[in-house]
C-alpha positions as CSV (number, residue, x, y, z in Angstrom):
1,M,56.5,-75.3,-131.5
2,K,59.0,-72.8,-133.9
3,I,62.7,-71.6,-133.5
4,A,64.3,-68.8,-135.4
5,L,68.5,-69.2,-136.1
6,W,70.5,-66.1,-136.8
7,Q,73.5,-66.5,-139.5
8,A,75.3,-63.3,-138.1
9,P,77.8,-60.5,-139.3
10,P,81.0,-61.2,-137.0
11,T,80.5,-59.0,-134.0
12,N,83.9,-58.1,-133.6
13,G,83.4,-56.1,-130.8
14,R,80.8,-53.8,-131.5
15,I,78.7,-54.4,-128.1
16,D,76.1,-51.3,-128.6
17,A,75.5,-52.6,-132.4
18,V,74.8,-56.7,-131.5
19,F,72.7,-55.8,-128.4
20,R,70.4,-53.5,-131.4
21,A,70.4,-56.3,-133.9
22,I,69.6,-59.0,-131.1
23,C,66.5,-56.9,-130.1
24,Q,65.5,-56.4,-134.0
25,Q,65.9,-60.4,-134.6
26,L,64.3,-61.7,-131.5
27,R,61.0,-59.5,-132.5
28,A,61.4,-60.6,-136.1
29,A,61.4,-64.2,-134.9
30,S,58.7,-63.3,-132.4
31,A,56.5,-61.8,-135.6
32,A,57.2,-65.2,-137.2
33,G,56.0,-67.1,-134.2
34,A,58.6,-68.5,-133.2
35,G,59.5,-68.9,-129.2
36,L,62.9,-69.3,-129.4
37,L,66.2,-67.2,-131.4
38,L,69.4,-69.2,-131.6
39,T,72.6,-67.0,-132.2
40,P,76.2,-67.9,-132.6
41,E,78.9,-68.7,-130.4
42,L,80.4,-65.5,-128.6
43,I,78.4,-63.0,-130.1
44,L,79.3,-60.7,-127.1
45,P,81.7,-59.7,-127.6
46,G,82.5,-61.3,-130.7
47,Y,84.4,-64.6,-131.4
48,N,88.3,-64.3,-132.9
49,R,88.6,-61.3,-130.6
50,P,90.7,-62.7,-127.9
51,D,92.0,-59.3,-126.9
52,L,87.9,-58.5,-125.7
53,H,87.6,-61.8,-124.0
54,A,89.6,-61.2,-120.9
55,A,88.4,-57.7,-121.0
56,L,85.0,-57.3,-121.5
57,A,83.6,-60.6,-120.4
58,Q,80.8,-60.9,-117.2
59,P,79.5,-63.0,-114.9
60,L,76.4,-64.3,-115.4
61,D,74.4,-62.5,-112.8
62,G,76.2,-59.0,-115.3
63,A,74.7,-56.6,-117.2
64,W,74.8,-58.9,-120.3
65,I,72.7,-61.1,-119.4
66,T,70.4,-58.3,-117.6
67,R,69.5,-57.4,-120.3
68,L,68.9,-59.6,-122.6
69,R,66.9,-61.2,-120.2
70,E,64.7,-58.0,-120.5
71,M,64.4,-57.8,-123.8
72,A,63.6,-61.7,-124.1
73,R,60.7,-60.8,-122.3
74,E,59.7,-57.9,-124.1
75,A,59.7,-59.5,-127.5
76,G,58.2,-62.7,-125.9
77,C,60.9,-65.1,-127.4
78,G,63.2,-67.0,-125.7
79,L,67.1,-66.4,-127.2
80,C,70.0,-69.0,-126.9
81,L,73.4,-67.2,-127.6
82,G,77.3,-67.9,-126.8
83,W,79.0,-65.2,-125.0
84,A,82.4,-64.8,-123.1
85,E,81.6,-65.9,-119.1
86,R,83.2,-64.6,-116.7
87,A,83.4,-66.4,-113.0
88,G,86.2,-65.4,-110.2
89,E,89.4,-65.8,-112.1
90,A,88.3,-68.2,-114.8
91,L,86.7,-67.4,-118.4
92,Y,84.5,-69.8,-119.5
93,N,83.2,-69.6,-123.7
94,A,79.6,-70.4,-122.7
95,A,76.0,-70.9,-123.7
96,T,73.0,-69.6,-122.3
97,V,69.2,-70.3,-122.7
98,I,66.4,-67.5,-121.7
99,G,63.1,-68.1,-121.7
100,A,60.4,-66.0,-123.3
101,D,59.3,-64.6,-119.6
102,G,63.3,-63.8,-119.5
103,A,64.0,-66.7,-116.8
104,I,67.1,-68.4,-117.1
105,L,66.8,-72.0,-118.3
106,S,69.9,-73.1,-119.1
107,H,73.7,-72.3,-118.7
108,Y,76.4,-74.8,-120.1
109,R,80.3,-74.3,-120.8
110,K,81.8,-75.8,-124.0
111,I,84.4,-78.7,-122.9
112,Q,85.4,-79.3,-126.6
113,L,88.0,-76.3,-126.9
114,Y,89.0,-75.7,-130.1
115,G,92.3,-74.6,-130.9
116,A,95.2,-72.3,-129.8
117,M,92.9,-69.0,-129.0
118,E,89.9,-70.7,-127.1
119,Q,92.4,-73.4,-125.3
120,A,94.6,-70.1,-124.1
121,G,91.9,-67.7,-123.2
122,F,89.5,-70.0,-122.0
123,R,89.1,-72.9,-118.8
124,R,87.5,-76.0,-120.2
125,G,83.8,-76.8,-119.0
126,T,83.3,-80.3,-117.2
127,E,79.9,-80.9,-117.1
128,L,77.1,-81.6,-120.1
129,P,74.5,-79.2,-118.8
130,P,70.8,-80.7,-118.0
131,V,68.0,-81.2,-120.4
132,F,65.5,-78.7,-120.0
133,Q,61.6,-78.2,-121.1
134,L,61.3,-75.6,-123.8
135,A,57.7,-74.9,-124.7
136,G,56.8,-78.5,-123.8
137,R,60.0,-80.2,-125.6
138,A,63.2,-81.2,-123.9
139,A,66.3,-79.3,-125.0
140,A,69.5,-79.1,-124.0
141,T,72.8,-77.3,-125.5
142,L,76.1,-77.8,-126.8
143,V,78.6,-75.0,-128.2
144,C,80.3,-75.4,-131.9
145,Y,83.2,-78.3,-131.5
146,D,81.1,-79.9,-129.2
147,I,78.5,-80.9,-132.0
148,E,81.4,-82.9,-133.7
149,F,82.3,-85.4,-131.1
150,P,79.3,-88.0,-131.2
151,G,79.2,-88.8,-127.4
152,H,78.3,-85.3,-126.3
153,A,74.7,-85.2,-128.4
154,A,74.4,-89.0,-127.9
155,A,74.4,-88.6,-124.2
156,L,72.3,-85.6,-124.6
157,A,69.7,-87.3,-126.6
158,A,70.1,-90.7,-124.1
159,G,69.1,-87.9,-121.0
160,G,65.9,-87.5,-123.5
161,A,66.8,-84.1,-125.7
162,R,64.5,-84.1,-128.6
163,L,66.5,-80.5,-129.3
164,I,70.3,-79.7,-129.1
165,L,70.9,-75.8,-129.5
166,V,74.5,-75.0,-130.8
167,P,76.2,-72.0,-131.2
168,T,79.0,-71.7,-133.8
169,A,81.8,-69.8,-135.0
170,N,82.3,-72.2,-137.9
171,P,85.2,-71.3,-140.4
172,L,85.4,-71.1,-143.7
173,G,86.8,-74.4,-145.2
174,F,85.1,-77.0,-143.0
175,E,81.7,-77.2,-144.6
176,H,81.5,-80.7,-143.8
177,V,80.4,-80.1,-140.7
178,Q,76.7,-78.5,-141.6
179,R,76.9,-80.6,-144.3
180,V,77.2,-83.8,-143.1
181,L,78.5,-84.0,-139.5
182,V,75.1,-82.2,-137.9
183,P,72.7,-84.1,-140.0
184,A,74.6,-87.4,-138.8
185,R,74.6,-86.0,-135.3
186,A,70.8,-85.6,-135.7
187,H,69.6,-89.0,-137.0
188,E,72.1,-90.5,-134.3
189,S,70.5,-88.5,-131.7
190,G,67.1,-88.6,-133.0
191,A,67.1,-85.2,-132.1
192,V,66.8,-81.6,-134.0
193,V,70.0,-80.1,-134.0
194,A,70.2,-76.0,-134.4
195,Y,73.8,-74.7,-135.8
196,A,73.8,-71.2,-135.6
197,N,76.9,-70.2,-137.1
198,Y,78.5,-66.9,-138.6
199,A,78.8,-65.0,-142.6
200,G,81.7,-63.0,-142.8
201,S,84.9,-61.8,-141.6
202,E,86.3,-61.4,-138.0
203,A,90.2,-59.6,-137.9
204,G,91.3,-62.3,-140.3
205,L,88.9,-65.5,-140.0
206,D,86.4,-65.8,-142.8
207,Y,83.2,-67.6,-142.0
208,G,81.7,-70.5,-143.7
209,G,78.1,-69.5,-142.8
210,L,75.5,-72.3,-143.6
211,S,73.7,-72.5,-140.9
212,V,71.7,-75.5,-140.4
213,I,68.7,-77.2,-138.7
214,A,68.8,-81.0,-139.4
215,G,65.7,-83.8,-138.3
216,P,65.6,-86.4,-136.7
217,D,65.8,-87.9,-140.4
218,G,69.0,-86.5,-141.1
219,Q,67.8,-84.3,-143.6
220,P,67.9,-80.8,-143.3
221,L,64.6,-78.6,-142.6
222,A,66.4,-75.3,-143.4
223,M,69.8,-73.9,-144.5
224,A,71.4,-70.3,-144.8
225,G,73.6,-69.5,-148.0
226,A,77.3,-69.4,-147.2
227,R,77.0,-66.1,-147.2
228,G,75.1,-63.3,-145.5
229,E,72.9,-62.7,-143.2
230,A,69.6,-65.0,-142.6
231,L,66.9,-65.6,-140.2
232,L,66.0,-69.2,-140.6
233,V,62.5,-70.1,-138.6
234,V,61.1,-73.8,-138.2
235,D,58.2,-75.3,-137.3
236,L,59.6,-78.2,-135.5
237,T,56.5,-80.2,-135.8
238,A,57.7,-81.0,-140.0
239,A,60.6,-83.2,-137.4
240,D,57.6,-85.1,-135.4
241,A,56.3,-86.0,-138.7
242,V,59.3,-88.5,-138.7
243,P,58.2,-91.7,-137.7
244,P,59.5,-93.0,-134.3
245,E,60.7,-96.0,-135.1
246,G,62.7,-95.2,-137.4
247,R,64.5,-93.0,-135.2
248,A,65.1,-95.7,-132.7
249,A,65.9,-98.5,-135.2
250,L,70.2,-97.6,-134.8
251,A,69.7,-98.1,-131.4
252,R,67.5,-100.7,-131.0
253,E,69.3,-102.8,-133.3
254,Y,73.0,-101.9,-132.3
255,R,74.6,-105.1,-131.8
256,P,77.9,-104.6,-129.9
257,A,80.8,-106.6,-131.1
258,G,82.4,-109.7,-129.1
259,K,78.7,-109.9,-127.3
260,D,76.5,-113.0,-127.9
261,A,72.8,-112.6,-129.2
């Protein structure tokens, strides 16, 4: 299986332009043989636009997801995106996975809300998503700051996930996340972690790019630059080549302090 990751320019509320761009990227990913395209966090309607979150957020059965399901089906390529979800009076920083047939495979609400903007505008999710099957591969989602907490990735891995999809909006100056933490989570979890960021500026916030797909050996399978739009396509069989004995060594050999041998 191949997956594609789109390091996108910031949305900044340009809804129609984003739909056109996602359509183009889905077609490009499909043409490259990818079964899924991963986009950044809150690509609809934009990350650093809290003025638009409440004004434009939609329910899961709203026009945004309905249109994206049709686009995925037409392209024959699945889609994982971050977006602003409205559920009654509550707003959530959500990630949804749509299959190549247009079916919704997973829906998740971000648990670890980052900073004053997110904490003021969104309600915190309370449950990790279930592990789902993507072309025969067990997969799950997190959003941005979630991946910096080892327990979340560990819980998904314990549930069988071997691919963790992470839409993000990581600012300039926090490159340790892409370079160190994401590969570390992949190694700890024995999974591939795909982390899709923005590159550019939005409403005074500069993003750091460096979107990465890290393998279970802690090495990048592909990484974008710090600047500019990019489409990464990776064949996950490269990650399968990492010996399972090495991937399981930490869990097998871990000895908690205070426990008898």
